[in-house]
C-alpha positions in Angstrom: -6.6 13.5 3.8 -8.3 13.1 7.4 -6.4 16.1 8.8 -7.3 18.3 6.6 -10.9 17.3 6.4 -10.4 17.8 11.0 -9.9 21.0 10.4 -11.8 22.2 7.9 -15.7 20.1 8.1 -15.1 19.7 12.1 -12.7 22.5 13.1 -10.2 20.2 14.6 -6.6 20.8 14.3 -4.7 17.7 14.8 -1.2 17.3 13.5 -0.8 15.1 11.1 1.6 12.8 13.3 -1.2 12.4 15.5 -4.0 11.1 13.2 -1.6 8.2 11.7 -1.1 6.9 14.6 -4.5 7.2 16.1 -5.3 5.5 12.9 -2.9 2.7 13.2 -4.1 2.4 17.0 -7.6 1.6 15.6 -7.1 -0.3 12.6 -8.1 2.6 10.3 -5.4 2.7 7.6 -5.7 4.3 4.3 -5.0 2.9 1.0 -1.7 3.7 -0.1 -1.2 4.4 -3.6 2.2 3.9 -5.4 4.3 7.1 -6.8 3.2 7.6 -10.0 6.8 7.5 -11.7 5.4 9.3 -14.8 4.1 12.0 -13.0 7.1 12.3 -11.2 8.9 12.7 -14.4 6.8 15.2 -16.0 7.2 17.3 -12.9 10.7 17.3 -13.3 9.9 19.4 -16.9 9.8 22.6 -15.3 13.0 22.6 -15.3 14.5 21.2 -18.6 15.5 22.7 -21.5 15.2 21.7 -25.2 18.3 21.6 -27.9 18.6 22.8 -31.7 18.0 20.3 -33.9 22.1 20.7 -34.9 21.3 17.7 -37.0 18.8 18.7 -39.3 18.7 15.8 -41.4 21.9 16.0 -42.4 22.3 11.8 -42.7 25.6 11.9 -45.3 28.6 11.4 -43.5 31.5 8.8 -44.2 32.7 8.0 -40.4 31.6 6.1 -38.0 31.4 6.9 -34.0 30.4 10.4 -35.1 26.6 10.8 -34.7 24.3 8.7 -33.3 20.2 8.4 -32.5 19.2 7.0 -28.7 15.5 6.7 -28.5 13.4 4.4 -25.9 11.1 2.2 -26.4 8.3 -0.7 -24.5 8.4 -4.0 -24.6 5.1 -5.9 -23.1 5.7 -9.3 -22.0 3.8 -11.9 -19.7 1.1 -8.8 -19.0 4.1 -6.5 -17.6 5.9 -3.5 -19.0 9.7 -2.9 -20.2 11.6 -0.2 -21.5 14.8 -0.1 -23.5 17.3 2.7 -24.3 19.5 2.4 -27.5 22.4 4.7 -29.1 22.4 3.3 -32.7 25.3 4.5 -35.0 23.8 6.7 -37.9 26.4 5.6 -40.3 26.6 2.0 -39.9 23.3 1.5 -38.0 25.0 -0.7 -35.7 23.8 -0.2 -32.0 26.2 0.5 -30.0 24.6 0.8 -26.4 21.3 -0.6 -25.2 19.8 -0.6 -21.7 16.6 -2.6 -20.8 14.8 -1.6 -17.3 11.9 -2.5 -15.9 11.3 1.3 -15.3 11.4 4.5 -16.9 14.0 6.2 -14.2 16.9 8.2 -15.6 19.8 6.0 -14.3 19.1 3.2 -17.6 19.7 6.4 -20.2 22.3 7.5 -17.9 23.9 3.7 -18.6 23.3 3.7 -22.0 25.9 6.4 -23.0 28.1 5.5 -19.9 28.4 1.8 -21.4 30.1 3.4 -24.7 33.8 4.0 -24.6 34.7 7.8 -24.1 36.4 7.9 -27.2 34.0 6.9 -29.3 31.6 9.8 -27.8 34.1 12.6 -27.2 33.0 15.3 -30.5 30.1 13.4 -31.5 26.9 14.5 -31.9 23.5 12.5 -30.5 20.4 13.3 -31.4 17.1 12.3 -29.8 13.4 13.6 -30.1 12.4 15.8 -27.0 11.5 13.1 -24.7 11.9 14.2 -20.9 14.8 11.8 -20.1 16.9 13.8 -23.4 15.4 17.0 -22.0 16.7 16.2 -18.3 19.3 18.8 -17.0 21.8 15.9 -15.3 21.5 14.2 -19.0 22.5 17.1 -20.7 25.3 17.6 -18.1 26.5 14.1 -18.6 27.2 14.9 -22.5 28.4 17.6 -22.1 31.0 16.8 -20.0 31.7 14.0 -22.5 32.4 16.9 -25.0 29.0 15.5 -27.3 26.9 17.9 -29.3 23.1 17.1 -28.2 20.6 17.5 -30.9 16.7 17.1 -30.6 13.8 17.3 -33.6 11.7 19.7 -33.4 8.2 19.3 -31.5 5.5 16.6 -32.9 8.4 15.6 -35.6 10.0 12.4 -35.4 11.0 12.1 -38.9 14.7 12.7 -37.9 14.3 9.6 -35.6 12.6 7.3 -38.0 15.8 4.9 -38.1 15.2 4.2 -34.5 11.7 3.8 -34.7 12.3 1.6 -37.6 14.7 -0.9 -35.7 12.2 -1.4 -33.0 9.8 -2.6 -35.1 11.7 -4.6 -36.7 12.7 -6.2 -33.4 9.4 -6.2 -32.2 8.2 -8.4 -35.3 11.4 -10.4 -35.0 11.1 -11.6 -31.8 8.1 -13.2 -29.6 7.6 -11.5 -26.3 5.2 -13.8 -25.6 7.1 -16.2 -25.2 9.0 -14.6 -21.6 8.1 -14.9 -18.6 10.3 -12.5 -16.3 12.7 -9.8 -16.9 15.5 -11.9 -17.1 14.2 -13.8 -19.9 13.5 -10.6 -22.0 16.9 -9.1 -20.8 18.8 -11.6 -22.3 16.6 -12.5 -25.2 17.7 -7.9 -26.1 21.1 -9.1 -25.8 20.6 -11.8 -28.7 18.7 -10.0 -30.5 20.8 -7.0 -31.1 24.1 -9.0 -31.3 22.6 -11.3 -34.1 21.4 -7.6 -35.6 24.8 -5.8 -35.1 26.7 -9.5 -36.8 24.2 -11.4 -38.6 21.1 -9.2 -40.2 22.7 -7.6 -43.6 20.9 -4.3 -44.3 19.9 -3.3 -48.0 21.3 -0.2 -47.7 24.2 -0.6 -46.1 26.2 -2.4 -49.3 23.7 -5.8 -48.1 26.5 -5.8 -44.9 25.5 -6.5 -41.4 26.4 -3.2 -39.4 29.7 -4.1 -38.0 31.2 -5.4 -42.0 30.1 -2.1 -43.1 31.9 -0.4 -40.1 34.6 -2.5 -40.4 34.5 -1.6 -44.4 34.5 2.0 -43.7 37.0 2.0 -41.0 39.6 0.2 -44.0 38.7 3.0 -46.1 
């Protein structure tokens, strides 16, 4: 900014490195604002592409590990914000993978996919909204390399992803984030809740079984 003002207002042309050196010498340091991760993500969308809604609300299926929802939500704790990414089986409602992160960087979305056994993903379908992480070329290449079909809800239409939103609502209703002080405590609580959800929490429309029980029930058929 100083370099530009010197040139435009005073017609003085200095290299920006010289300006920085003089500012440091005379203790004229400016405020350095941290990079905004949201702005960085939105800028990246210029190269992103959406996908067709392959799912088209065809939720009825008998085979586990064939269709998945994926989504991201925020978690407020101790005046801080964290994010959770999940991969949910459409048939059993089991949370087959999840990752908690303190930032919205792409790495935790990649980790959500990479944590799953490749045999469970091959020839399956992963459905999401059109959020920037899922239109990212690297993410789309990751799914393609795993032989996964990518599907996306239409813009401003989140009905297809309603079951993931439902999970997040129950999750935030059933845990007390006010007690959490550190990110480590948050990560531990998330792991504990998802274990409870998968193994101990019955689902009314899954024959009153837990997701894992219902998955085993289907595999026995």
